[in-house]
Structure formats: C-alpha cells, structure tokens
PDB file of the backbone (N, CA, C, O) and the ligand in Angstrom, with CONECT records:
HET     ZN  A 101       1
ATOM      1  N   UNK A   1       8.839  26.085   5.032  1.00  0.00           N
ATOM      2  CA  UNK A   1       8.968  24.706   4.609  1.00  0.00           C
ATOM      3  C   UNK A   1       8.651  24.552   3.104  1.00  0.00           C
ATOM      4  O   UNK A   1       7.706  25.139   2.578  1.00  0.00           O
ATOM      5  N   UNK A   2       9.465  23.760   2.466  1.00  0.00           N
ATOM      6  CA  UNK A   2       9.349  23.536   1.054  1.00  0.00           C
ATOM      7  C   UNK A   2       8.851  22.112   0.772  1.00  0.00           C
ATOM      8  O   UNK A   2       9.365  21.149   1.341  1.00  0.00           O
ATOM      9  N   UNK A   3       7.879  21.987  -0.081  1.00  0.00           N
ATOM     10  CA  UNK A   3       7.348  20.636  -0.406  1.00  0.00           C
ATOM     11  C   UNK A   3       8.422  19.833  -1.158  1.00  0.00           C
ATOM     12  O   UNK A   3       9.165  20.383  -1.971  1.00  0.00           O
ATOM     13  N   UNK A   4       8.490  18.554  -0.880  1.00  0.00           N
ATOM     14  CA  UNK A   4       9.466  17.724  -1.561  1.00  0.00           C
ATOM     15  C   UNK A   4       9.010  16.276  -1.605  1.00  0.00           C
ATOM     16  O   UNK A   4       8.057  15.894  -0.926  1.00  0.00           O
ATOM     17  N   UNK A   5       9.684  15.486  -2.394  1.00  0.00           N
ATOM     18  CA  UNK A   5       9.462  14.088  -2.482  1.00  0.00           C
ATOM     19  C   UNK A   5      10.828  13.433  -2.098  1.00  0.00           C
ATOM     20  O   UNK A   5      11.878  13.822  -2.607  1.00  0.00           O
ATOM     21  N   UNK A   6      10.776  12.466  -1.218  1.00  0.00           N
ATOM     22  CA  UNK A   6      11.976  11.810  -0.801  1.00  0.00           C
ATOM     23  C   UNK A   6      11.713  10.299  -0.704  1.00  0.00           C
ATOM     24  O   UNK A   6      10.596   9.853  -0.966  1.00  0.00           O
ATOM     25  N   UNK A   7      12.713   9.521  -0.334  1.00  0.00           N
ATOM     26  CA  UNK A   7      12.574   8.091  -0.259  1.00  0.00           C
ATOM     27  C   UNK A   7      12.764   7.614   1.153  1.00  0.00           C
ATOM     28  O   UNK A   7      13.756   7.944   1.803  1.00  0.00           O
ATOM     29  N   UNK A   8      11.824   6.845   1.626  1.00  0.00           N
ATOM     30  CA  UNK A   8      11.920   6.290   2.977  1.00  0.00           C
ATOM     31  C   UNK A   8      11.834   4.757   2.838  1.00  0.00           C
ATOM     32  O   UNK A   8      10.823   4.195   2.418  1.00  0.00           O
ATOM     33  N   UNK A   9      12.993   4.095   3.226  1.00  0.00           N
ATOM     34  CA  UNK A   9      13.085   2.615   3.069  1.00  0.00           C
ATOM     35  C   UNK A   9      12.755   2.178   1.631  1.00  0.00           C
ATOM     36  O   UNK A   9      12.107   1.156   1.410  1.00  0.00           O
ATOM     37  N   UNK A  10      13.202   2.951   0.697  1.00  0.00           N
ATOM     38  CA  UNK A  10      13.027   2.586  -0.705  1.00  0.00           C
ATOM     39  C   UNK A  10      11.677   2.906  -1.273  1.00  0.00           C
ATOM     40  O   UNK A  10      11.383   2.568  -2.420  1.00  0.00           O
ATOM     41  N   UNK A  11      10.828   3.572  -0.462  1.00  0.00           N
ATOM     42  CA  UNK A  11       9.469   3.910  -0.890  1.00  0.00           C
ATOM     43  C   UNK A  11       9.354   5.426  -1.081  1.00  0.00           C
ATOM     44  O   UNK A  11       9.760   6.207  -0.221  1.00  0.00           O
ATOM     45  N   UNK A  12       8.798   5.818  -2.214  1.00  0.00           N
ATOM     46  CA  UNK A  12       8.675   7.264  -2.463  1.00  0.00           C
ATOM     47  C   UNK A  12       7.602   7.888  -1.539  1.00  0.00           C
ATOM     48  O   UNK A  12       6.457   7.436  -1.491  1.00  0.00           O
ATOM     49  N   UNK A  13       8.003   8.902  -0.836  1.00  0.00           N
ATOM     50  CA  UNK A  13       7.052   9.574   0.095  1.00  0.00           C
ATOM     51  C   UNK A  13       7.080  11.093  -0.096  1.00  0.00           C
ATOM     52  O   UNK A  13       8.077  11.667  -0.534  1.00  0.00           O
ATOM     53  N   UNK A  14       5.947  11.727   0.249  1.00  0.00           N
ATOM     54  CA  UNK A  14       5.825  13.172   0.170  1.00  0.00           C
ATOM     55  C   UNK A  14       6.246  13.762   1.517  1.00  0.00           C
ATOM     56  O   UNK A  14       6.160  13.111   2.558  1.00  0.00           O
ATOM     57  N   UNK A  15       6.694  14.991   1.463  1.00  0.00           N
ATOM     58  CA  UNK A  15       7.084  15.612   2.727  1.00  0.00           C
ATOM     59  C   UNK A  15       7.464  17.067   2.547  1.00  0.00           C
ATOM     60  O   UNK A  15       7.261  17.646   1.480  1.00  0.00           O
ATOM     61  N   UNK A  16       8.010  17.647   3.580  1.00  0.00           N
ATOM     62  CA  UNK A  16       8.485  19.014   3.513  1.00  0.00           C
ATOM     63  C   UNK A  16       9.910  19.118   4.014  1.00  0.00           C
ATOM     64  O   UNK A  16      10.361  18.332   4.848  1.00  0.00           O
ATOM     65  N   UNK A  17      10.591  20.089   3.495  1.00  0.00           N
ATOM     66  CA  UNK A  17      11.996  20.280   3.917  1.00  0.00           C
ATOM     67  C   UNK A  17      12.116  21.722   4.404  1.00  0.00           C
ATOM     68  O   UNK A  17      11.632  22.650   3.754  1.00  0.00           O
ATOM     69  N   UNK A  18      12.775  21.902   5.569  1.00  0.00           N
ATOM     70  CA  UNK A  18      13.050  23.217   6.123  1.00  0.00           C
ATOM     71  C   UNK A  18      14.150  23.857   5.264  1.00  0.00           C
ATOM     72  O   UNK A  18      15.211  23.263   5.070  1.00  0.00           O
ATOM     73  N   UNK A  19      13.899  25.052   4.759  1.00  0.00           N
ATOM     74  CA  UNK A  19      14.905  25.669   3.921  1.00  0.00           C
ATOM     75  C   UNK A  19      16.155  26.125   4.711  1.00  0.00           C
ATOM     76  O   UNK A  19      17.243  26.282   4.156  1.00  0.00           O
ATOM     77  N   UNK A  20      15.958  26.323   5.993  1.00  0.00           N
ATOM     78  CA  UNK A  20      17.108  26.771   6.808  1.00  0.00           C
ATOM     79  C   UNK A  20      18.007  25.608   7.276  1.00  0.00           C
ATOM     80  O   UNK A  20      19.213  25.618   7.031  1.00  0.00           O
ATOM     81  N   UNK A  21      17.429  24.639   7.929  1.00  0.00           N
ATOM     82  CA  UNK A  21      18.259  23.573   8.478  1.00  0.00           C
ATOM     83  C   UNK A  21      18.228  22.250   7.674  1.00  0.00           C
ATOM     84  O   UNK A  21      18.889  21.269   8.014  1.00  0.00           O
ATOM     85  N   UNK A  22      17.434  22.280   6.604  1.00  0.00           N
ATOM     86  CA  UNK A  22      17.289  21.114   5.756  1.00  0.00           C
ATOM     87  C   UNK A  22      16.712  19.893   6.462  1.00  0.00           C
ATOM     88  O   UNK A  22      16.876  18.767   5.991  1.00  0.00           O
ATOM     89  N   UNK A  23      16.039  20.109   7.583  1.00  0.00           N
ATOM     90  CA  UNK A  23      15.359  18.994   8.255  1.00  0.00           C
ATOM     91  C   UNK A  23      14.185  18.577   7.469  1.00  0.00           C
ATOM     92  O   UNK A  23      13.439  19.406   6.948  1.00  0.00           O
ATOM     93  N   UNK A  24      14.003  17.264   7.373  1.00  0.00           N
ATOM     94  CA  UNK A  24      12.895  16.756   6.575  1.00  0.00           C
ATOM     95  C   UNK A  24      11.731  16.231   7.434  1.00  0.00           C
ATOM     96  O   UNK A  24      11.913  15.629   8.492  1.00  0.00           O
ATOM     97  N   UNK A  25      10.546  16.494   6.919  1.00  0.00           N
ATOM     98  CA  UNK A  25       9.350  16.005   7.654  1.00  0.00           C
ATOM     99  C   UNK A  25       8.539  15.190   6.617  1.00  0.00           C
ATOM    100  O   UNK A  25       8.248  15.658   5.516  1.00  0.00           O
ATOM    101  N   UNK A  26       8.193  13.957   7.021  1.00  0.00           N
ATOM    102  CA  UNK A  26       7.476  13.077   6.099  1.00  0.00           C
ATOM    103  C   UNK A  26       5.962  13.298   6.288  1.00  0.00           C
ATOM    104  O   UNK A  26       5.494  13.439   7.418  1.00  0.00           O
ATOM    105  N   UNK A  27       5.222  13.328   5.213  1.00  0.00           N
ATOM    106  CA  UNK A  27       3.779  13.409   5.306  1.00  0.00           C
ATOM    107  C   UNK A  27       3.231  12.251   6.133  1.00  0.00           C
ATOM    108  O   UNK A  27       3.543  11.098   5.834  1.00  0.00           O
ATOM    109  N   UNK A  28       2.411  12.519   7.179  1.00  0.00           N
ATOM    110  CA  UNK A  28       1.970  11.419   8.045  1.00  0.00           C
ATOM    111  C   UNK A  28       1.265  10.274   7.352  1.00  0.00           C
ATOM    112  O   UNK A  28       1.402   9.114   7.738  1.00  0.00           O
ATOM    113  N   UNK A  29       0.506  10.615   6.322  1.00  0.00           N
ATOM    114  CA  UNK A  29      -0.170   9.604   5.501  1.00  0.00           C
ATOM    115  C   UNK A  29       0.809   8.634   4.843  1.00  0.00           C
ATOM    116  O   UNK A  29       0.604   7.421   4.808  1.00  0.00           O
ATOM    117  N   UNK A  30       1.865   9.220   4.334  1.00  0.00           N
ATOM    118  CA  UNK A  30       2.931   8.427   3.662  1.00  0.00           C
ATOM    119  C   UNK A  30       3.752   7.672   4.615  1.00  0.00           C
ATOM    120  O   UNK A  30       4.213   6.577   4.293  1.00  0.00           O
ATOM    121  N   UNK A  31       3.974   8.215   5.829  1.00  0.00           N
ATOM    122  CA  UNK A  31       4.737   7.538   6.867  1.00  0.00           C
ATOM    123  C   UNK A  31       3.990   6.270   7.281  1.00  0.00           C
ATOM    124  O   UNK A  31       4.581   5.213   7.501  1.00  0.00           O
ATOM    125  N   UNK A  32       2.647   6.422   7.379  1.00  0.00           N
ATOM    126  CA  UNK A  32       1.775   5.319   7.750  1.00  0.00           C
ATOM    127  C   UNK A  32       1.872   4.199   6.648  1.00  0.00           C
ATOM    128  O   UNK A  32       1.950   3.002   6.926  1.00  0.00           O
ATOM    129  N   UNK A  33       1.861   4.681   5.435  1.00  0.00           N
ATOM    130  CA  UNK A  33       1.906   3.766   4.263  1.00  0.00           C
ATOM    131  C   UNK A  33       3.198   2.936   4.314  1.00  0.00           C
ATOM    132  O   UNK A  33       3.180   1.725   4.092  1.00  0.00           O
ATOM    133  N   UNK A  34       4.328   3.617   4.612  1.00  0.00           N
ATOM    134  CA  UNK A  34       5.629   2.930   4.669  1.00  0.00           C
ATOM    135  C   UNK A  34       5.594   1.911   5.787  1.00  0.00           C
ATOM    136  O   UNK A  34       6.107   0.804   5.624  1.00  0.00           O
ATOM    137  N   UNK A  35       4.997   2.258   6.929  1.00  0.00           N
ATOM    138  CA  UNK A  35       4.917   1.339   8.051  1.00  0.00           C
ATOM    139  C   UNK A  35       4.173   0.036   7.639  1.00  0.00           C
ATOM    140  O   UNK A  35       4.599  -1.080   7.937  1.00  0.00           O
ATOM    141  N   UNK A  36       3.029   0.254   6.933  1.00  0.00           N
ATOM    142  CA  UNK A  36       2.223  -0.885   6.486  1.00  0.00           C
ATOM    143  C   UNK A  36       2.911  -1.757   5.470  1.00  0.00           C
ATOM    144  O   UNK A  36       2.770  -2.980   5.476  1.00  0.00           O
ATOM    145  N   UNK A  37       3.662  -1.113   4.591  1.00  0.00           N
ATOM    146  CA  UNK A  37       4.423  -1.855   3.540  1.00  0.00           C
ATOM    147  C   UNK A  37       5.523  -2.667   4.236  1.00  0.00           C
ATOM    148  O   UNK A  37       5.740  -3.834   3.911  1.00  0.00           O
ATOM    149  N   UNK A  38       6.199  -2.051   5.175  1.00  0.00           N
ATOM    150  CA  UNK A  38       7.289  -2.693   5.970  1.00  0.00           C
ATOM    151  C   UNK A  38       6.729  -3.968   6.665  1.00  0.00           C
ATOM    152  O   UNK A  38       7.332  -5.040   6.631  1.00  0.00           O
ATOM    153  N   UNK A  39       5.563  -3.789   7.286  1.00  0.00           N
ATOM    154  CA  UNK A  39       4.938  -4.859   8.025  1.00  0.00           C
ATOM    155  C   UNK A  39       4.564  -6.014   7.063  1.00  0.00           C
ATOM    156  O   UNK A  39       4.746  -7.198   7.348  1.00  0.00           O
ATOM    157  N   UNK A  40       4.035  -5.582   5.916  1.00  0.00           N
ATOM    158  CA  UNK A  40       3.614  -6.578   4.907  1.00  0.00           C
ATOM    159  C   UNK A  40       4.840  -7.346   4.351  1.00  0.00           C
ATOM    160  O   UNK A  40       4.777  -8.548   4.096  1.00  0.00           O
ATOM    161  N   UNK A  41       5.950  -6.605   4.175  1.00  0.00           N
ATOM    162  CA  UNK A  41       7.177  -7.257   3.663  1.00  0.00           C
ATOM    163  C   UNK A  41       7.688  -8.285   4.637  1.00  0.00           C
ATOM    164  O   UNK A  41       8.178  -9.340   4.234  1.00  0.00           O
ATOM    165  N   UNK A  42       7.575  -7.975   5.983  1.00  0.00           N
ATOM    166  CA  UNK A  42       8.093  -8.887   7.008  1.00  0.00           C
ATOM    167  C   UNK A  42       7.252 -10.142   7.101  1.00  0.00           C
ATOM    168  O   UNK A  42       7.769 -11.257   7.172  1.00  0.00           O
ATOM    169  N   UNK A  43       5.912  -9.933   7.098  1.00  0.00           N
ATOM    170  CA  UNK A  43       5.038 -11.061   7.360  1.00  0.00           C
ATOM    171  C   UNK A  43       4.480 -11.727   6.068  1.00  0.00           C
ATOM    172  O   UNK A  43       3.843 -12.779   6.118  1.00  0.00           O
ATOM    173  N   UNK A  44       4.750 -11.061   4.896  1.00  0.00           N
ATOM    174  CA  UNK A  44       4.144 -11.467   3.654  1.00  0.00           C
ATOM    175  C   UNK A  44       2.641 -11.478   3.783  1.00  0.00           C
ATOM    176  O   UNK A  44       1.957 -12.363   3.268  1.00  0.00           O
ATOM    177  N   UNK A  45       2.150 -10.495   4.469  1.00  0.00           N
ATOM    178  CA  UNK A  45       0.736 -10.410   4.764  1.00  0.00           C
ATOM    179  C   UNK A  45       0.331  -8.924   4.753  1.00  0.00           C
ATOM    180  O   UNK A  45       1.027  -8.069   5.301  1.00  0.00           O
ATOM    181  N   UNK A  46      -0.793  -8.655   4.126  1.00  0.00           N
ATOM    182  CA  UNK A  46      -1.285  -7.266   4.118  1.00  0.00           C
ATOM    183  C   UNK A  46      -2.758  -7.262   4.439  1.00  0.00           C
ATOM    184  O   UNK A  46      -3.529  -8.025   3.858  1.00  0.00           O
ATOM    185  N   UNK A  47      -3.155  -6.402   5.365  1.00  0.00           N
ATOM    186  CA  UNK A  47      -4.564  -6.351   5.734  1.00  0.00           C
ATOM    187  C   UNK A  47      -5.307  -5.302   4.999  1.00  0.00           C
ATOM    188  O   UNK A  47      -4.863  -4.157   4.906  1.00  0.00           O
ATOM    189  N   UNK A  48      -6.464  -5.685   4.462  1.00  0.00           N
ATOM    190  CA  UNK A  48      -7.366  -4.738   3.784  1.00  0.00           C
ATOM    191  C   UNK A  48      -8.752  -4.867   4.383  1.00  0.00           C
ATOM    192  O   UNK A  48      -9.064  -5.853   5.050  1.00  0.00           O
ATOM    193  N   UNK A  49      -9.585  -3.857   4.137  1.00  0.00           N
ATOM    194  CA  UNK A  49     -10.935  -3.880   4.701  1.00  0.00           C
ATOM    195  C   UNK A  49     -11.938  -4.131   3.632  1.00  0.00           C
ATOM    196  O   UNK A  49     -11.812  -3.637   2.512  1.00  0.00           O
ATOM    197  N   UNK A  50     -12.969  -4.924   3.980  1.00  0.00           N
ATOM    198  CA  UNK A  50     -14.073  -5.187   3.045  1.00  0.00           C
ATOM    199  C   UNK A  50     -15.048  -3.977   3.164  1.00  0.00           C
ATOM    200  O   UNK A  50     -15.469  -3.585   4.252  1.00  0.00           O
ATOM    201  N   UNK A  51     -15.368  -3.426   1.999  1.00  0.00           N
ATOM    202  CA  UNK A  51     -16.238  -2.228   2.013  1.00  0.00           C
ATOM    203  C   UNK A  51     -17.447  -2.523   1.140  1.00  0.00           C
ATOM    204  O   UNK A  51     -17.439  -3.444   0.322  1.00  0.00           O
ATOM    205  N   UNK A  52     -18.476  -1.725   1.332  1.00  0.00           N
ATOM    206  CA  UNK A  52     -19.661  -1.897   0.528  1.00  0.00           C
ATOM    207  C   UNK A  52     -19.672  -0.696  -0.479  1.00  0.00           C
ATOM    208  O   UNK A  52     -19.586   0.469  -0.089  1.00  0.00           O
ATOM    209  N   UNK A  53     -19.777  -1.025  -1.711  1.00  0.00           N
ATOM    210  CA  UNK A  53     -19.904   0.007  -2.758  1.00  0.00           C
ATOM    211  C   UNK A  53     -21.153  -0.334  -3.561  1.00  0.00           C
ATOM    212  O   UNK A  53     -21.172  -1.291  -4.334  1.00  0.00           O
ATOM    213  N   UNK A  54     -22.168   0.450  -3.367  1.00  0.00           N
ATOM    214  CA  UNK A  54     -23.486   0.122  -3.954  1.00  0.00           C
ATOM    215  C   UNK A  54     -23.969  -1.151  -3.353  1.00  0.00           C
ATOM    216  O   UNK A  54     -24.148  -1.250  -2.139  1.00  0.00           O
ATOM    217  N   UNK A  55     -24.192  -2.172  -4.225  1.00  0.00           N
ATOM    218  CA  UNK A  55     -24.638  -3.473  -3.705  1.00  0.00           C
ATOM    219  C   UNK A  55     -23.504  -4.468  -3.678  1.00  0.00           C
ATOM    220  O   UNK A  55     -23.706  -5.611  -3.267  1.00  0.00           O
ATOM    221  N   UNK A  56     -22.299  -4.069  -4.108  1.00  0.00           N
ATOM    222  CA  UNK A  56     -21.178  -4.942  -4.122  1.00  0.00           C
ATOM    223  C   UNK A  56     -20.329  -4.838  -2.901  1.00  0.00           C
ATOM    224  O   UNK A  56     -20.270  -3.794  -2.250  1.00  0.00           O
ATOM    225  N   UNK A  57     -19.659  -5.939  -2.584  1.00  0.00           N
ATOM    226  CA  UNK A  57     -18.665  -5.919  -1.524  1.00  0.00           C
ATOM    227  C   UNK A  57     -17.284  -5.897  -2.161  1.00  0.00           C
ATOM    228  O   UNK A  57     -16.931  -6.756  -2.970  1.00  0.00           O
ATOM    229  N   UNK A  58     -16.518  -4.891  -1.771  1.00  0.00           N
ATOM    230  CA  UNK A  58     -15.241  -4.640  -2.442  1.00  0.00           C
ATOM    231  C   UNK A  58     -14.066  -4.762  -1.492  1.00  0.00           C
ATOM    232  O   UNK A  58     -14.115  -4.310  -0.348  1.00  0.00           O
ATOM    233  N   UNK A  59     -13.006  -5.386  -1.996  1.00  0.00           N
ATOM    234  CA  UNK A  59     -11.710  -5.405  -1.268  1.00  0.00           C
ATOM    235  C   UNK A  59     -10.737  -4.694  -2.131  1.00  0.00           C
ATOM    236  O   UNK A  59     -10.568  -5.032  -3.303  1.00  0.00           O
ATOM    237  N   UNK A  60     -10.092  -3.715  -1.576  1.00  0.00           N
ATOM    238  CA  UNK A  60      -9.125  -2.928  -2.352  1.00  0.00           C
ATOM    239  C   UNK A  60      -7.758  -3.678  -2.501  1.00  0.00           C
ATOM    240  O   UNK A  60      -7.342  -4.445  -1.634  1.00  0.00           O
ATOM    241  N   UNK A  61      -7.127  -3.416  -3.602  1.00  0.00           N
ATOM    242  CA  UNK A  61      -5.748  -3.958  -3.806  1.00  0.00           C
ATOM    243  C   UNK A  61      -4.819  -2.837  -3.594  1.00  0.00           C
ATOM    244  O   UNK A  61      -4.838  -1.884  -4.373  1.00  0.00           O
ATOM    245  N   UNK A  62      -3.992  -2.880  -2.580  1.00  0.00           N
ATOM    246  CA  UNK A  62      -3.024  -1.833  -2.330  1.00  0.00           C
ATOM    247  C   UNK A  62      -2.073  -1.635  -3.532  1.00  0.00           C
ATOM    248  O   UNK A  62      -1.725  -2.579  -4.240  1.00  0.00           O
ATOM    249  N   UNK A  63      -1.686  -0.411  -3.719  1.00  0.00           N
ATOM    250  CA  UNK A  63      -0.805   0.031  -4.855  1.00  0.00           C
ATOM    251  C   UNK A  63       0.447  -0.845  -4.894  1.00  0.00           C
ATOM    252  O   UNK A  63       0.888  -1.276  -5.960  1.00  0.00           O
ATOM    253  N   UNK A  64       1.019  -1.104  -3.696  1.00  0.00           N
ATOM    254  CA  UNK A  64       2.272  -1.876  -3.642  1.00  0.00           C
ATOM    255  C   UNK A  64       2.102  -3.262  -4.236  1.00  0.00           C
ATOM    256  O   UNK A  64       3.031  -3.798  -4.841  1.00  0.00           O
ATOM    257  N   UNK A  65       0.931  -3.844  -4.071  1.00  0.00           N
ATOM    258  CA  UNK A  65       0.676  -5.192  -4.654  1.00  0.00           C
ATOM    259  C   UNK A  65       0.464  -5.061  -6.140  1.00  0.00           C
ATOM    260  O   UNK A  65       0.957  -5.893  -6.900  1.00  0.00           O
ATOM    261  N   UNK A  66      -0.271  -4.021  -6.594  1.00  0.00           N
ATOM    262  CA  UNK A  66      -0.472  -3.758  -8.007  1.00  0.00           C
ATOM    263  C   UNK A  66       0.899  -3.692  -8.702  1.00  0.00           C
ATOM    264  O   UNK A  66       1.114  -4.303  -9.748  1.00  0.00           O
ATOM    265  N   UNK A  67       1.806  -2.939  -8.091  1.00  0.00           N
ATOM    266  CA  UNK A  67       3.109  -2.755  -8.709  1.00  0.00           C
ATOM    267  C   UNK A  67       3.987  -3.952  -8.631  1.00  0.00           C
ATOM    268  O   UNK A  67       4.591  -4.318  -9.639  1.00  0.00           O
ATOM    269  N   UNK A  68       4.102  -4.600  -7.477  1.00  0.00           N
ATOM    270  CA  UNK A  68       5.026  -5.746  -7.350  1.00  0.00           C
ATOM    271  C   UNK A  68       4.504  -6.960  -8.078  1.00  0.00           C
ATOM    272  O   UNK A  68       5.300  -7.777  -8.541  1.00  0.00           O
ATOM    273  N   UNK A  69       3.200  -7.110  -8.199  1.00  0.00           N
ATOM    274  CA  UNK A  69       2.637  -8.313  -8.883  1.00  0.00           C
ATOM    275  C   UNK A  69       2.249  -7.962 -10.343  1.00  0.00           C
ATOM    276  O   UNK A  69       1.751  -8.826 -11.064  1.00  0.00           O
ATOM    277  N   UNK A  70       2.461  -6.761 -10.761  1.00  0.00           N
ATOM    278  CA  UNK A  70       2.182  -6.314 -12.136  1.00  0.00           C
ATOM    279  C   UNK A  70       0.739  -6.576 -12.493  1.00  0.00           C
ATOM    280  O   UNK A  70       0.453  -7.145 -13.547  1.00  0.00           O
ATOM    281  N   UNK A  71      -0.163  -6.175 -11.644  1.00  0.00           N
ATOM    282  CA  UNK A  71      -1.604  -6.419 -11.895  1.00  0.00           C
ATOM    283  C   UNK A  71      -2.163  -5.304 -12.767  1.00  0.00           C
ATOM    284  O   UNK A  71      -1.686  -4.170 -12.757  1.00  0.00           O
ATOM    285  N   UNK A  72      -3.215  -5.682 -13.536  1.00  0.00           N
ATOM    286  CA  UNK A  72      -3.830  -4.715 -14.438  1.00  0.00           C
ATOM    287  C   UNK A  72      -5.338  -4.721 -14.237  1.00  0.00           C
ATOM    288  O   UNK A  72      -5.908  -5.737 -13.838  1.00  0.00           O
ATOM    289  N   UNK A  73      -5.992  -3.585 -14.512  1.00  0.00           N
ATOM    290  CA  UNK A  73      -7.411  -3.487 -14.444  1.00  0.00           C
ATOM    291  C   UNK A  73      -8.011  -4.473 -15.444  1.00  0.00           C
ATOM    292  O   UNK A  73      -7.481  -4.598 -16.548  1.00  0.00           O
ATOM    293  N   UNK A  74      -9.074  -5.165 -15.114  1.00  0.00           N
ATOM    294  CA  UNK A  74      -9.722  -6.062 -16.019  1.00  0.00           C
ATOM    295  C   UNK A  74      -9.170  -7.506 -15.863  1.00  0.00           C
ATOM    296  O   UNK A  74      -9.781  -8.455 -16.353  1.00  0.00           O
ATOM    297  N   UNK A  75      -8.080  -7.656 -15.219  1.00  0.00           N
ATOM    298  CA  UNK A  75      -7.457  -8.952 -15.015  1.00  0.00           C
ATOM    299  C   UNK A  75      -8.371  -9.842 -14.159  1.00  0.00           C
ATOM    300  O   UNK A  75      -9.060  -9.346 -13.267  1.00  0.00           O
ATOM    301  N   UNK A  76      -8.376 -11.121 -14.424  1.00  0.00           N
ATOM    302  CA  UNK A  76      -9.204 -12.050 -13.695  1.00  0.00           C
ATOM    303  C   UNK A  76      -8.484 -12.708 -12.542  1.00  0.00           C
ATOM    304  O   UNK A  76      -7.294 -13.011 -12.630  1.00  0.00           O
ATOM    305  N   UNK A  77      -9.226 -12.933 -11.435  1.00  0.00           N
ATOM    306  CA  UNK A  77      -8.635 -13.567 -10.268  1.00  0.00           C
ATOM    307  C   UNK A  77      -9.546 -14.749  -9.849  1.00  0.00           C
ATOM    308  O   UNK A  77     -10.722 -14.824 -10.207  1.00  0.00           O
ATOM    309  N   UNK A  78      -8.965 -15.613  -9.113  1.00  0.00           N
ATOM    310  CA  UNK A  78      -9.730 -16.726  -8.560  1.00  0.00           C
ATOM    311  C   UNK A  78      -9.602 -16.801  -7.072  1.00  0.00           C
ATOM    312  O   UNK A  78      -8.515 -16.681  -6.508  1.00  0.00           O
ATOM    313  N   UNK A  79     -10.740 -17.003  -6.443  1.00  0.00           N
ATOM    314  CA  UNK A  79     -10.698 -17.289  -5.011  1.00  0.00           C
ATOM    315  C   UNK A  79     -10.654 -18.809  -4.804  1.00  0.00           C
ATOM    316  O   UNK A  79     -11.469 -19.563  -5.335  1.00  0.00           O
ATOM    317  N   UNK A  80      -9.674 -19.213  -4.015  1.00  0.00           N
ATOM    318  CA  UNK A  80      -9.508 -20.599  -3.815  1.00  0.00           C
ATOM    319  C   UNK A  80      -9.616 -20.957  -2.343  1.00  0.00           C
ATOM    320  O   UNK A  80      -8.955 -20.346  -1.504  1.00  0.00           O
ATOM    321  N   UNK A  81     -10.435 -21.930  -2.028  1.00  0.00           N
ATOM    322  CA  UNK A  81     -10.544 -22.380  -0.667  1.00  0.00           C
ATOM    323  C   UNK A  81      -9.472 -23.362  -0.371  1.00  0.00           C
ATOM    324  O   UNK A  81      -9.345 -24.387  -1.040  1.00  0.00           O
ATOM    325  N   UNK A  82      -8.659 -23.041   0.680  1.00  0.00           N
ATOM    326  CA  UNK A  82      -7.551 -23.963   1.042  1.00  0.00           C
ATOM    327  C   UNK A  82      -7.749 -24.204   2.512  1.00  0.00           C
ATOM    328  O   UNK A  82      -7.298 -23.400   3.328  1.00  0.00           O
ATOM    329  N   UNK A  83      -8.414 -25.294   2.884  1.00  0.00           N
ATOM    330  CA  UNK A  83      -8.707 -25.577   4.262  1.00  0.00           C
ATOM    331  C   UNK A  83      -9.569 -24.487   4.823  1.00  0.00           C
ATOM    332  O   UNK A  83     -10.684 -24.297   4.337  1.00  0.00           O
ATOM    333  N   UNK A  84      -9.111 -23.745   5.836  1.00  0.00           N
ATOM    334  CA  UNK A  84      -9.879 -22.671   6.423  1.00  0.00           C
ATOM    335  C   UNK A  84      -9.636 -21.298   5.784  1.00  0.00           C
ATOM    336  O   UNK A  84     -10.273 -20.296   6.110  1.00  0.00           O
ATOM    337  N   UNK A  85      -8.652 -21.318   4.834  1.00  0.00           N
ATOM    338  CA  UNK A  85      -8.256 -20.075   4.160  1.00  0.00           C
ATOM    339  C   UNK A  85      -8.867 -19.891   2.789  1.00  0.00           C
ATOM    340  O   UNK A  85      -9.138 -20.845   2.059  1.00  0.00           O
ATOM    341  N   UNK A  86      -9.074 -18.614   2.468  1.00  0.00           N
ATOM    342  CA  UNK A  86      -9.471 -18.231   1.146  1.00  0.00           C
ATOM    343  C   UNK A  86      -8.251 -17.527   0.525  1.00  0.00           C
ATOM    344  O   UNK A  86      -7.763 -16.531   1.060  1.00  0.00           O
ATOM    345  N   UNK A  87      -7.776 -18.047  -0.588  1.00  0.00           N
ATOM    346  CA  UNK A  87      -6.599 -17.505  -1.211  1.00  0.00           C
ATOM    347  C   UNK A  87      -6.971 -16.898  -2.568  1.00  0.00           C
ATOM    348  O   UNK A  87      -7.679 -17.509  -3.367  1.00  0.00           O
ATOM    349  N   UNK A  88      -6.485 -15.707  -2.799  1.00  0.00           N
ATOM    350  CA  UNK A  88      -6.762 -14.998  -4.056  1.00  0.00           C
ATOM    351  C   UNK A  88      -5.568 -15.294  -5.026  1.00  0.00           C
ATOM    352  O   UNK A  88      -4.397 -15.025  -4.755  1.00  0.00           O
ATOM    353  N   UNK A  89      -5.989 -15.867  -6.168  1.00  0.00           N
ATOM    354  CA  UNK A  89      -4.920 -16.248  -7.129  1.00  0.00           C
ATOM    355  C   UNK A  89      -5.017 -15.363  -8.360  1.00  0.00           C
ATOM    356  O   UNK A  89      -6.096 -15.182  -8.923  1.00  0.00           O
ATOM    357  N   UNK A  90      -3.870 -14.809  -8.776  1.00  0.00           N
ATOM    358  CA  UNK A  90      -3.898 -13.929  -9.959  1.00  0.00           C
ATOM    359  C   UNK A  90      -3.506 -14.702 -11.183  1.00  0.00           C
ATOM    360  O   UNK A  90      -3.467 -14.145 -12.279  1.00  0.00           O
TER     361      UNK A  90
HETATM  362 ZN    ZN A 101      14.636  24.206  10.230  1.00  0.00          ZN2+
END
C-alpha cells in the first residue's frame, strides 16, 4: 500500500492506495471528519465538546469553520443570548 492524499466529497483526505489494483482506502479519522462535515453542511450545525484546559473551559473551533469563515487567531467573538440559545458571533 502506498500513502496518498485524495479528495472525498470535495474534502482533502489521507489514505492508502494499493499499487496492484489501485483500490483506495481512506484513513478512518479522515473518513469520520468527512462524515461530520457532511452532517454539518446539511444541518448548518456542528457539534463540539466543552473541555477543561487548566482552569479555563474551552470550545474548539473545527478547521472547516476556521477556513470557511476566514477566522484568525486573536480575533474577538461575542456570545449572544437569543431566547434559549447562545449564539457565537464573529
Ligand atoms: Zn489491491
């Protein structure tokens, strides 16, 4: 098997290619990532987990959002309460 990078549903993924039959195998982590992105695209919703880092509570911003929303480190955000929802505004 030869390591390669390919595209799955327009998303760059890592994988392996069989040198004999050219069958492609997608890295399971990346296959999972594509599934999540697909789900997010359909629902316009992405689920993240709240984690504790030291004494802070941290919510990660998935790479796909960083890229599509052109977010940068150091950028400021606002949490806005909208009825029962908390909305993050960039
Ligand atoms: Zn093969």
